[in-house]
KEGUTOR-725555 format. One record per residue (C-alpha): residue in three letters; x, y, z. Coordinates in nm, 2 decimals. Example, Ala and Ser with C-alpha at 12.3 -4.5 7.8 and 13.67 -1.06 7.14 Angstrom:
REM KEGUTOR-725555
<atom><residuo>ala</residuo><xx>1.23</xx><yy>-0.45</yy><zz>0.78</zz></atom>
<atom><residuo>ser</residuo><xx>1.37</xx><yy>-0.11</yy><zz>0.71</zz></atom>
//
This chain:
REM KEGUTOR-725555
<atom><residuo>met</residuo><xx>10.39</xx><yy>10.84</yy><zz>12.84</zz></atom>
<atom><residuo>ser</residuo><xx>10.08</xx><yy>10.74</yy><zz>12.63</zz></atom>
<atom><residuo>thr</residuo><xx>10.11</xx><yy>10.58</yy><zz>12.30</zz></atom>
<atom><residuo>phe</residuo><xx>9.97</xx><yy>10.89</yy><zz>12.14</zz></atom>
<atom><residuo>ser</residuo><xx>10.22</xx><yy>11.12</yy><zz>12.30</zz></atom>
<atom><residuo>arg</residuo><xx>10.51</xx><yy>10.89</yy><zz>12.22</zz></atom>
<atom><residuo>arg</residuo><xx>10.39</xx><yy>10.88</yy><zz>11.85</zz></atom>
<atom><residuo>leu</residuo><xx>10.36</xx><yy>11.26</yy><zz>11.84</zz></atom>
<atom><residuo>ile</residuo><xx>10.71</xx><yy>11.30</yy><zz>11.96</zz></atom>
<atom><residuo>gly</residuo><xx>10.85</xx><yy>11.03</yy><zz>11.74</zz></atom>
<atom><residuo>ala</residuo><xx>10.68</xx><yy>11.17</yy><zz>11.43</zz></atom>
<atom><residuo>ala</residuo><xx>10.81</xx><yy>11.52</yy><zz>11.51</zz></atom>
<atom><residuo>arg</residuo><xx>11.16</xx><yy>11.38</yy><zz>11.55</zz></atom>
<atom><residuo>leu</residuo><xx>11.12</xx><yy>11.23</yy><zz>11.20</zz></atom>
<atom><residuo>asp</residuo><xx>11.17</xx><yy>10.88</yy><zz>11.34</zz></atom>
<atom><residuo>pro</residuo><xx>11.11</xx><yy>10.63</yy><zz>11.06</zz></atom>
<atom><residuo>ala</residuo><xx>11.02</xx><yy>10.36</yy><zz>11.32</zz></atom>
<atom><residuo>thr</residuo><xx>10.73</xx><yy>10.58</yy><zz>11.45</zz></atom>
<atom><residuo>tyr</residuo><xx>10.60</xx><yy>10.62</yy><zz>11.09</zz></atom>
<atom><residuo>glu</residuo><xx>10.63</xx><yy>10.24</yy><zz>11.04</zz></atom>
<atom><residuo>glu</residuo><xx>10.44</xx><yy>10.18</yy><zz>11.36</zz></atom>
<atom><residuo>val</residuo><xx>10.14</xx><yy>10.41</yy><zz>11.27</zz></atom>
<atom><residuo>glu</residuo><xx>10.14</xx><yy>10.28</yy><zz>10.91</zz></atom>
<atom><residuo>ala</residuo><xx>10.09</xx><yy>9.93</yy><zz>11.04</zz></atom>
<atom><residuo>asp</residuo><xx>9.83</xx><yy>10.01</yy><zz>11.31</zz></atom>
<atom><residuo>ala</residuo><xx>9.49</xx><yy>10.05</yy><zz>11.15</zz></atom>
<atom><residuo>arg</residuo><xx>9.36</xx><yy>10.17</yy><zz>11.49</zz></atom>
<atom><residuo>ala</residuo><xx>9.59</xx><yy>10.48</yy><zz>11.47</zz></atom>
<atom><residuo>thr</residuo><xx>9.37</xx><yy>10.64</yy><zz>11.20</zz></atom>
<atom><residuo>gly</residuo><xx>9.17</xx><yy>10.82</yy><zz>11.47</zz></atom>
<atom><residuo>gln</residuo><xx>9.49</xx><yy>10.94</yy><zz>11.63</zz></atom>
<atom><residuo>ala</residuo><xx>9.62</xx><yy>11.07</yy><zz>11.29</zz></atom>
<atom><residuo>cys</residuo><xx>9.29</xx><yy>11.25</yy><zz>11.25</zz></atom>
<atom><residuo>ala</residuo><xx>9.33</xx><yy>11.41</yy><zz>11.59</zz></atom>
<atom><residuo>val</residuo><xx>9.68</xx><yy>11.53</yy><zz>11.50</zz></atom>
<atom><residuo>val</residuo><xx>9.55</xx><yy>11.70</yy><zz>11.19</zz></atom>
<atom><residuo>leu</residuo><xx>9.27</xx><yy>11.86</yy><zz>11.38</zz></atom>
<atom><residuo>leu</residuo><xx>9.50</xx><yy>11.98</yy><zz>11.67</zz></atom>
<atom><residuo>ser</residuo><xx>9.75</xx><yy>12.11</yy><zz>11.42</zz></atom>
<atom><residuo>ser</residuo><xx>9.48</xx><yy>12.30</yy><zz>11.25</zz></atom>
<atom><residuo>val</residuo><xx>9.35</xx><yy>12.45</yy><zz>11.57</zz></atom>
<atom><residuo>ala</residuo><xx>9.71</xx><yy>12.54</yy><zz>11.67</zz></atom>
<atom><residuo>ser</residuo><xx>9.75</xx><yy>12.72</yy><zz>11.34</zz></atom>
<atom><residuo>gly</residuo><xx>9.42</xx><yy>12.91</yy><zz>11.38</zz></atom>
<atom><residuo>ile</residuo><xx>9.53</xx><yy>13.03</yy><zz>11.72</zz></atom>
<atom><residuo>gly</residuo><xx>9.89</xx><yy>13.09</yy><zz>11.65</zz></atom>
<atom><residuo>gln</residuo><xx>9.86</xx><yy>13.24</yy><zz>11.30</zz></atom>
<atom><residuo>pro</residuo><xx>9.53</xx><yy>13.42</yy><zz>11.31</zz></atom>
<atom><residuo>arg</residuo><xx>9.42</xx><yy>13.55</yy><zz>10.97</zz></atom>
<atom><residuo>leu</residuo><xx>9.35</xx><yy>13.92</yy><zz>10.97</zz></atom>
<atom><residuo>gly</residuo><xx>9.40</xx><yy>13.93</yy><zz>11.34</zz></atom>
<atom><residuo>ile</residuo><xx>9.06</xx><yy>13.77</yy><zz>11.40</zz></atom>
<atom><residuo>ile</residuo><xx>9.03</xx><yy>13.45</yy><zz>11.61</zz></atom>
<atom><residuo>gly</residuo><xx>8.68</xx><yy>13.31</yy><zz>11.61</zz></atom>
<atom><residuo>ser</residuo><xx>8.52</xx><yy>12.97</yy><zz>11.66</zz></atom>
<atom><residuo>gly</residuo><xx>8.38</xx><yy>12.98</yy><zz>11.31</zz></atom>
<atom><residuo>ser</residuo><xx>8.72</xx><yy>13.03</yy><zz>11.15</zz></atom>
<atom><residuo>leu</residuo><xx>8.87</xx><yy>12.76</yy><zz>11.37</zz></atom>
<atom><residuo>val</residuo><xx>8.59</xx><yy>12.52</yy><zz>11.26</zz></atom>
<atom><residuo>met</residuo><xx>8.63</xx><yy>12.61</yy><zz>10.90</zz></atom>
<atom><residuo>gly</residuo><xx>9.01</xx><yy>12.56</yy><zz>10.92</zz></atom>
<atom><residuo>ala</residuo><xx>8.96</xx><yy>12.22</yy><zz>11.09</zz></atom>
<atom><residuo>val</residuo><xx>8.72</xx><yy>12.11</yy><zz>10.81</zz></atom>
<atom><residuo>ala</residuo><xx>8.96</xx><yy>12.24</yy><zz>10.54</zz></atom>
<atom><residuo>ala</residuo><xx>9.25</xx><yy>12.05</yy><zz>10.71</zz></atom>
<atom><residuo>leu</residuo><xx>9.05</xx><yy>11.73</yy><zz>10.72</zz></atom>
<atom><residuo>val</residuo><xx>8.95</xx><yy>11.76</yy><zz>10.36</zz></atom>
<atom><residuo>gly</residuo><xx>9.30</xx><yy>11.85</yy><zz>10.26</zz></atom>
<atom><residuo>trp</residuo><xx>9.44</xx><yy>11.55</yy><zz>10.45</zz></atom>
<atom><residuo>leu</residuo><xx>9.21</xx><yy>11.30</yy><zz>10.29</zz></atom>
<atom><residuo>ala</residuo><xx>9.27</xx><yy>11.45</yy><zz>9.94</zz></atom>
<atom><residuo>trp</residuo><xx>9.65</xx><yy>11.45</yy><zz>9.99</zz></atom>
<atom><residuo>ala</residuo><xx>9.65</xx><yy>11.09</yy><zz>10.11</zz></atom>
<atom><residuo>gly</residuo><xx>9.45</xx><yy>10.98</yy><zz>9.80</zz></atom>
<atom><residuo>leu</residuo><xx>9.66</xx><yy>11.18</yy><zz>9.56</zz></atom>
<atom><residuo>thr</residuo><xx>9.99</xx><yy>11.06</yy><zz>9.72</zz></atom>
<atom><residuo>tyr</residuo><xx>9.86</xx><yy>10.70</yy><zz>9.70</zz></atom>
<atom><residuo>leu</residuo><xx>9.79</xx><yy>10.73</yy><zz>9.33</zz></atom>
<atom><residuo>ile</residuo><xx>10.12</xx><yy>10.90</yy><zz>9.25</zz></atom>
<atom><residuo>gly</residuo><xx>10.33</xx><yy>10.67</yy><zz>9.47</zz></atom>
<atom><residuo>thr</residuo><xx>10.17</xx><yy>10.34</yy><zz>9.38</zz></atom>
<atom><residuo>arg</residuo><xx>10.08</xx><yy>10.40</yy><zz>9.01</zz></atom>
<atom><residuo>leu</residuo><xx>10.31</xx><yy>10.67</yy><zz>8.87</zz></atom>
<atom><residuo>leu</residuo><xx>10.64</xx><yy>10.65</yy><zz>9.07</zz></atom>
<atom><residuo>pro</residuo><xx>10.64</xx><yy>10.32</yy><zz>9.26</zz></atom>
<atom><residuo>glu</residuo><xx>10.95</xx><yy>10.12</yy><zz>9.35</zz></atom>
<atom><residuo>pro</residuo><xx>10.94</xx><yy>9.74</yy><zz>9.30</zz></atom>
<atom><residuo>gln</residuo><xx>10.86</xx><yy>9.67</yy><zz>9.67</zz></atom>
<atom><residuo>thr</residuo><xx>10.60</xx><yy>9.95</yy><zz>9.70</zz></atom>
<atom><residuo>arg</residuo><xx>10.29</xx><yy>9.81</yy><zz>9.87</zz></atom>
<atom><residuo>ser</residuo><xx>10.05</xx><yy>10.05</yy><zz>10.04</zz></atom>
<atom><residuo>asn</residuo><xx>9.69</xx><yy>10.16</yy><zz>10.07</zz></atom>
<atom><residuo>val</residuo><xx>9.52</xx><yy>10.49</yy><zz>10.14</zz></atom>
<atom><residuo>gly</residuo><xx>9.47</xx><yy>10.41</yy><zz>10.51</zz></atom>
<atom><residuo>glu</residuo><xx>9.85</xx><yy>10.37</yy><zz>10.56</zz></atom>
<atom><residuo>leu</residuo><xx>9.91</xx><yy>10.71</yy><zz>10.39</zz></atom>
<atom><residuo>met</residuo><xx>9.63</xx><yy>10.87</yy><zz>10.59</zz></atom>
<atom><residuo>arg</residuo><xx>9.80</xx><yy>10.76</yy><zz>10.92</zz></atom>
<atom><residuo>thr</residuo><xx>10.15</xx><yy>10.85</yy><zz>10.83</zz></atom>
<atom><residuo>leu</residuo><xx>10.06</xx><yy>11.18</yy><zz>10.67</zz></atom>
<atom><residuo>gly</residuo><xx>9.83</xx><yy>11.27</yy><zz>10.97</zz></atom>
<atom><residuo>phe</residuo><xx>10.12</xx><yy>11.22</yy><zz>11.21</zz></atom>
<atom><residuo>ala</residuo><xx>10.35</xx><yy>11.43</yy><zz>10.98</zz></atom>
<atom><residuo>ala</residuo><xx>10.13</xx><yy>11.72</yy><zz>11.09</zz></atom>
<atom><residuo>ser</residuo><xx>10.26</xx><yy>11.68</yy><zz>11.45</zz></atom>
<atom><residuo>pro</residuo><xx>10.51</xx><yy>11.97</yy><zz>11.43</zz></atom>
<atom><residuo>gly</residuo><xx>10.21</xx><yy>12.18</yy><zz>11.34</zz></atom>
<atom><residuo>leu</residuo><xx>10.11</xx><yy>12.17</yy><zz>11.71</zz></atom>
<atom><residuo>leu</residuo><xx>10.40</xx><yy>12.42</yy><zz>11.77</zz></atom>
<atom><residuo>gln</residuo><xx>10.22</xx><yy>12.68</yy><zz>11.56</zz></atom>
<atom><residuo>leu</residuo><xx>10.04</xx><yy>12.77</yy><zz>11.88</zz></atom>
<atom><residuo>phe</residuo><xx>10.36</xx><yy>12.96</yy><zz>11.97</zz></atom>
<atom><residuo>gly</residuo><xx>10.30</xx><yy>13.19</yy><zz>11.68</zz></atom>
<atom><residuo>ala</residuo><xx>10.06</xx><yy>13.38</yy><zz>11.90</zz></atom>
<atom><residuo>ile</residuo><xx>10.36</xx><yy>13.52</yy><zz>12.09</zz></atom>
<atom><residuo>pro</residuo><xx>10.40</xx><yy>13.88</yy><zz>11.96</zz></atom>
<atom><residuo>gly</residuo><xx>10.67</xx><yy>13.91</yy><zz>11.70</zz></atom>
<atom><residuo>leu</residuo><xx>10.73</xx><yy>13.54</yy><zz>11.66</zz></atom>
<atom><residuo>gly</residuo><xx>10.44</xx><yy>13.45</yy><zz>11.44</zz></atom>
<atom><residuo>pro</residuo><xx>10.60</xx><yy>13.45</yy><zz>11.10</zz></atom>
<atom><residuo>leu</residuo><xx>10.92</xx><yy>13.29</yy><zz>11.22</zz></atom>
<atom><residuo>val</residuo><xx>10.73</xx><yy>13.01</yy><zz>11.40</zz></atom>
<atom><residuo>phe</residuo><xx>10.51</xx><yy>12.96</yy><zz>11.10</zz></atom>
<atom><residuo>leu</residuo><xx>10.81</xx><yy>12.93</yy><zz>10.86</zz></atom>
<atom><residuo>ile</residuo><xx>11.00</xx><yy>12.69</yy><zz>11.09</zz></atom>
<atom><residuo>val</residuo><xx>10.70</xx><yy>12.47</yy><zz>11.14</zz></atom>
<atom><residuo>gln</residuo><xx>10.61</xx><yy>12.46</yy><zz>10.77</zz></atom>
<atom><residuo>val</residuo><xx>10.96</xx><yy>12.34</yy><zz>10.68</zz></atom>
<atom><residuo>trp</residuo><xx>10.95</xx><yy>12.09</yy><zz>10.96</zz></atom>
<atom><residuo>met</residuo><xx>10.61</xx><yy>11.95</yy><zz>10.84</zz></atom>
<atom><residuo>leu</residuo><xx>10.75</xx><yy>11.93</yy><zz>10.49</zz></atom>
<atom><residuo>ala</residuo><xx>11.04</xx><yy>11.71</yy><zz>10.61</zz></atom>
<atom><residuo>ala</residuo><xx>10.79</xx><yy>11.50</yy><zz>10.81</zz></atom>
<atom><residuo>thr</residuo><xx>10.57</xx><yy>11.46</yy><zz>10.50</zz></atom>
<atom><residuo>val</residuo><xx>10.87</xx><yy>11.33</yy><zz>10.30</zz></atom>
<atom><residuo>val</residuo><xx>10.95</xx><yy>11.07</yy><zz>10.58</zz></atom>
<atom><residuo>ala</residuo><xx>10.59</xx><yy>10.97</yy><zz>10.60</zz></atom>
<atom><residuo>val</residuo><xx>10.56</xx><yy>10.91</yy><zz>10.23</zz></atom>
<atom><residuo>arg</residuo><xx>10.89</xx><yy>10.72</yy><zz>10.22</zz></atom>
<atom><residuo>gln</residuo><xx>10.78</xx><yy>10.49</yy><zz>10.50</zz></atom>
<atom><residuo>ala</residuo><xx>10.42</xx><yy>10.44</yy><zz>10.39</zz></atom>
<atom><residuo>leu</residuo><xx>10.52</xx><yy>10.36</yy><zz>10.03</zz></atom>
<atom><residuo>asp</residuo><xx>10.82</xx><yy>10.14</yy><zz>10.14</zz></atom>
<atom><residuo>phe</residuo><xx>11.06</xx><yy>10.35</yy><zz>9.94</zz></atom>
<atom><residuo>thr</residuo><xx>11.43</xx><yy>10.29</yy><zz>9.98</zz></atom>
<atom><residuo>ser</residuo><xx>11.50</xx><yy>10.63</yy><zz>9.82</zz></atom>
<atom><residuo>thr</residuo><xx>11.42</xx><yy>10.96</yy><zz>10.00</zz></atom>
<atom><residuo>ala</residuo><xx>11.46</xx><yy>11.13</yy><zz>9.66</zz></atom>
<atom><residuo>arg</residuo><xx>11.17</xx><yy>10.92</yy><zz>9.52</zz></atom>
<atom><residuo>ala</residuo><xx>10.96</xx><yy>11.03</yy><zz>9.82</zz></atom>
<atom><residuo>val</residuo><xx>11.05</xx><yy>11.39</yy><zz>9.75</zz></atom>
<atom><residuo>gly</residuo><xx>10.95</xx><yy>11.33</yy><zz>9.38</zz></atom>
<atom><residuo>val</residuo><xx>10.61</xx><yy>11.20</yy><zz>9.48</zz></atom>
<atom><residuo>cys</residuo><xx>10.56</xx><yy>11.50</yy><zz>9.71</zz></atom>
<atom><residuo>val</residuo><xx>10.67</xx><yy>11.75</yy><zz>9.44</zz></atom>
<atom><residuo>val</residuo><xx>10.44</xx><yy>11.59</yy><zz>9.17</zz></atom>
<atom><residuo>gly</residuo><xx>10.15</xx><yy>11.58</yy><zz>9.42</zz></atom>
<atom><residuo>trp</residuo><xx>10.20</xx><yy>11.95</yy><zz>9.53</zz></atom>
<atom><residuo>gly</residuo><xx>10.22</xx><yy>12.05</yy><zz>9.16</zz></atom>
<atom><residuo>leu</residuo><xx>9.89</xx><yy>11.87</yy><zz>9.08</zz></atom>
<atom><residuo>ala</residuo><xx>9.73</xx><yy>12.01</yy><zz>9.40</zz></atom>
<atom><residuo>leu</residuo><xx>9.83</xx><yy>12.36</yy><zz>9.30</zz></atom>
<atom><residuo>val</residuo><xx>9.69</xx><yy>12.32</yy><zz>8.95</zz></atom>
<atom><residuo>leu</residuo><xx>9.36</xx><yy>12.18</yy><zz>9.09</zz></atom>
<atom><residuo>ala</residuo><xx>9.34</xx><yy>12.47</yy><zz>9.34</zz></atom>
<atom><residuo>leu</residuo><xx>9.40</xx><yy>12.73</yy><zz>9.06</zz></atom>
<atom><residuo>leu</residuo><xx>9.14</xx><yy>12.56</yy><zz>8.84</zz></atom>
<atom><residuo>met</residuo><xx>8.89</xx><yy>12.56</yy><zz>9.13</zz></atom>
<atom><residuo>ala</residuo><xx>8.96</xx><yy>12.92</yy><zz>9.21</zz></atom>
<atom><residuo>gly</residuo><xx>8.90</xx><yy>13.02</yy><zz>8.85</zz></atom>
<atom><residuo>ala</residuo><xx>8.57</xx><yy>12.82</yy><zz>8.85</zz></atom>
<atom><residuo>phe</residuo><xx>8.42</xx><yy>13.03</yy><zz>9.12</zz></atom>
<atom><residuo>pro</residuo><xx>8.42</xx><yy>13.40</yy><zz>9.03</zz></atom>
<atom><residuo>arg</residuo><xx>8.47</xx><yy>13.65</yy><zz>9.31</zz></atom>
<atom><residuo>val</residuo><xx>8.16</xx><yy>13.84</yy><zz>9.42</zz></atom>
<atom><residuo>val</residuo><xx>8.25</xx><yy>14.20</yy><zz>9.49</zz></atom>
<atom><residuo>ser</residuo><xx>8.01</xx><yy>14.39</yy><zz>9.72</zz></atom>
//
């Protein structure tokens, strides 16, 4: 089994050692990027918006996933190292990019959402699974001893991301034609 496949499976299994491995391997950033892109494509195929699957929507979804991944890594870094660090917390944005990228590995299963009648259930299960993987990724990348602190970093980050998204949505008025 390739290193990439082994890492995908380990990350999906929420294996802390896998997250430690990708955190420490600067060469795994490309692999983490691939996981984010593959998860985005699987979502686009398995959870088509408005019943339309097109290459344009897959590309836009992939671009949005990459931008979101980068922004989330930066935001998590700031919150985890400046606002809510533990005494032993040592990290950088690259480590968070790698661990958070691999936390998207359960998202590959969104492909099965294309099976008629299973889409919403698959999407729900995968989103909860990815949430758990994100908490493990944050805990490992920020060297936390407390899972509760990792959850706290994620909650604060999601809250800030939601506020920013709402502010951005309000800044761009809808054009009705």
